[in-house]
C-alpha positions as CSV (number, residue, x, y, z in Angstrom):
1,M,92.3,-36.7,-11.8
2,P,91.2,-33.8,-13.0
3,A,87.3,-33.4,-15.5
4,Q,88.1,-33.7,-18.7
5,R,85.7,-32.0,-20.8
6,L,83.8,-33.4,-23.9
7,T,85.1,-33.1,-27.0
8,E,83.2,-32.5,-30.4
9,R,84.3,-35.8,-31.5
10,Q,83.1,-37.7,-27.9
11,I,79.6,-35.4,-28.4
12,M,78.5,-37.0,-31.6
13,G,79.2,-40.0,-30.1
14,L,76.8,-40.2,-27.7
15,R,74.5,-38.5,-30.4
16,A,74.6,-41.2,-32.5
17,F,74.8,-44.0,-29.7
18,H,71.4,-42.2,-29.1
19,L,70.0,-42.2,-32.1
20,L,70.6,-46.0,-32.8
21,F,69.6,-47.1,-29.3
22,I,66.2,-45.2,-30.4
23,G,66.3,-46.9,-34.2
24,L,66.5,-50.2,-32.1
25,S,63.8,-50.0,-29.9
26,V,61.6,-49.0,-32.9
27,I,62.4,-52.3,-34.3
28,L,61.5,-53.9,-31.7
29,A,58.7,-52.7,-31.1
30,A,57.4,-53.7,-34.3
31,F,58.5,-57.2,-34.0
32,F,56.4,-56.9,-30.8
33,A,53.8,-56.3,-32.3
34,A,54.0,-58.8,-35.5
35,W,54.5,-61.4,-32.9
36,A,51.2,-59.8,-31.2
37,G,49.4,-59.9,-34.1
38,G,50.2,-63.1,-35.1
39,Q,49.4,-64.0,-31.5
40,Y,45.8,-62.5,-31.7
41,Q,45.1,-64.1,-35.4
42,Q,45.9,-67.6,-33.6
43,A,44.2,-66.8,-30.2
44,H,41.8,-64.5,-31.0
45,D,42.2,-62.6,-27.8
46,F,41.6,-59.2,-27.9
47,V,44.7,-58.8,-25.5
48,Y,46.9,-59.6,-27.9
49,A,45.4,-56.9,-30.3
50,L,45.8,-54.1,-27.5
51,T,49.1,-55.4,-27.1
52,A,50.0,-54.7,-30.6
53,V,48.2,-51.3,-31.2
54,G,50.1,-50.5,-27.8
55,A,53.2,-51.9,-29.3
56,L,53.1,-49.8,-32.9
57,L,51.8,-46.7,-31.0
58,G,54.9,-47.1,-28.9
59,A,57.1,-47.5,-32.2
60,A,55.1,-44.0,-33.4
61,G,56.5,-42.1,-30.4
62,L,59.8,-43.6,-30.7
63,V,59.6,-42.7,-34.0
64,W,58.5,-38.8,-33.1
65,Y,61.2,-38.5,-30.1
66,G,63.9,-39.4,-32.7
67,A,62.9,-37.2,-35.2
68,S,62.8,-34.5,-32.3
69,F,66.2,-35.8,-30.8
70,Q,67.7,-34.8,-34.4
71,R,66.9,-31.5,-34.6
72,K,67.4,-30.8,-31.3
73,T,70.9,-31.3,-31.2
74,R,71.8,-31.2,-35.0
75,N,74.5,-28.2,-34.2
76,L,76.0,-30.1,-31.9
């Protein structure tokens, strides 16, 4: 079977899927940070506070990556 070229519609589908996946990852990281913050309020264990901060930093990094990816692939 010969190799098929990606059409513009397929490329946009991959781009949209990637952006959706990044967005869902940001939401998951935010929920994880909220959970860790709640655990810190209950248990006062410093590890939960570090986990919440790490998850928020991860979410911020994903937002930055998503915006960068969107700018980079705008013309596809």
